C-alpha positions in Angstrom: 9.8 -81.0 30.8 5.3 -81.8 30.5 5.4 -80.3 33.7 8.0 -77.4 32.8 5.3 -76.4 30.1 2.2 -76.9 31.8 3.4 -74.4 34.8 4.2 -72.4 31.8 0.9 -72.2 30.3 -0.9 -71.5 33.6 1.4 -68.8 34.5 0.2 -67.4 31.1 -3.5 -67.7 32.2 -2.9 -66.5 35.4 -0.9 -63.2 33.6 -3.4 -62.6 30.9 -6.2 -62.3 34.2 -4.7 -60.0 35.5 -3.1 -57.7 32.7 -6.8 -57.9 32.0 -6.7 -59.9 28.6 -9.9 -61.6 29.6 -11.1 -62.4 26.4 -7.7 -64.0 24.9 -8.2 -66.0 28.5 -11.4 -67.3 27.6 -10.2 -69.2 24.3 -8.8 -71.6 27.0 -11.4 -72.7 28.5 -15.0 -75.0 26.7 -18.2 -74.6 27.5 -20.4 -75.0 29.6 -17.6 -74.3 32.0 -18.2 -76.2 35.6 -17.5 -73.3 38.3 -17.2 -75.6 42.0 -16.6 -72.0 44.0 -14.9 -72.5 47.6 -18.3 -71.1 49.6 -19.6 -74.8 47.9 -21.8 -72.7 45.2 -21.5 -74.4 41.7 -21.8 -72.3 38.4 -22.6 -73.2 35.1 -21.2 -70.2 32.5 -22.9 -71.1 29.9 -20.6 -68.9 27.2 -17.8 -66.9 26.4 -19.6 -63.3 27.0 -20.5 -64.5 30.2 -17.2 -65.9 30.7 -15.4 -62.6 30.4 -17.5 -61.3 32.5 -16.6 -63.4 35.4 -13.0 -63.0 34.6 -13.5 -59.0 34.8 -15.2 -59.0 38.2 -12.0 -61.4 39.3 -9.8 -59.0 38.1 -11.0 -55.6 39.5 -11.5 -57.5 42.9 -7.9 -58.5 42.8 -6.9 -54.6 41.9 -9.1 -54.2 44.6 -7.1 -56.1 47.1 -3.7 -54.6 45.8 -3.1 -57.8 43.9 -0.2 -57.0 41.1 1.6 -60.3 40.4 -0.2 -63.7 40.9 2.8 -66.4 40.5 1.4 -70.5 39.9 2.8 -73.2 41.2 1.8 -76.7 39.6 1.0 -78.8 42.3 0.0 -82.1 40.1 -1.1 -83.5 36.5 -2.7 -86.6 36.0 -3.5 -87.8 32.6 -6.3 -89.5 31.7 -7.2 -91.2 28.6 -8.6 -89.6 25.7 -7.1 -86.7 26.1 -8.8 -85.7 29.9 -6.4 -83.8 32.5 -6.6 -82.9 35.9 -4.3 -80.2 36.8 -3.3 -79.1 40.6 -2.3 -75.5 40.9 -1.7 -72.6 44.0 -2.0 -69.4 42.7 0.1 -66.8 45.2 -1.3 -63.0 45.1 1.4 -60.7 45.3 1.1 -57.0 46.6 3.3 -54.2 44.7 6.2 -54.2 47.4 5.9 -58.2 46.8 4.3 -59.5 50.1 2.3 -62.3 49.9 -1.5 -61.0 50.1 -3.3 -64.5 49.2 -3.1 -68.1 47.9 -6.1 -69.9 46.4 -5.8 -73.9 45.4 -7.3 -75.1 41.7 -8.5 -78.1 40.5 -8.9 -77.6 36.7 -10.2 -80.6 34.5 -10.3 -80.5 30.5 -9.3 -82.3 27.8 -6.5 -81.3 24.8 -7.6 -80.1 21.5 -5.8 -79.4 18.4 -5.9 -75.8 19.6 -4.4 -76.5 23.1 -5.9 -77.7 26.5 -9.2 -76.8 27.8 -10.7 -76.7 30.4 -14.0 -77.7 31.3 -14.7 -77.7 35.0 -12.8 -75.7 37.5 -13.0 -76.0 41.4 -11.3 -73.7 44.0 -9.8 -75.3 47.0 -11.2 -73.6 50.0 -7.9 -72.4 52.2 -7.1 -71.9 56.0 -5.6 -69.1 57.2 -2.5 -70.8 57.8 -2.5 -71.9 54.6 -2.6 -68.7 53.1 -0.6 -66.8 55.5 2.9 -69.3 56.5 4.5 -68.4 59.2 7.7 -67.6 56.9 8.2 -64.6 54.9 7.0 -65.3 51.1 8.2 -62.8 48.6 7.5 -62.8 44.8 10.9 -61.9 44.0 11.6 -66.1 45.3 
């Protein structure tokens, strides 16, 4: 049950981003937020306003690539002491016709708070073309 609840939570986050609700999404993070990007760059996001601006850039990039839906798959959860967690997700990006356009995997770390879970570290996992575009047709309707 916990896995389904977490799956739904991270799907909700992706829906917020794609829907342009960056301000609401930013509430799900704590600061400073450390981002490890797939090109090896590490960014420290100091505050909510900076994160909102970054989310808007990501949303615009998704839209310019034709992404109309993002489906989140919860890959694993590691509950740690003191309310800490580590969560692995894969996000598949689909176009309007349902075809897979791209895929990224993430590891998010954070903690439980009275207001829910808050992410303080996120890592984007680099993926090969074979991982991003599998041989079988992967459709959003599945």
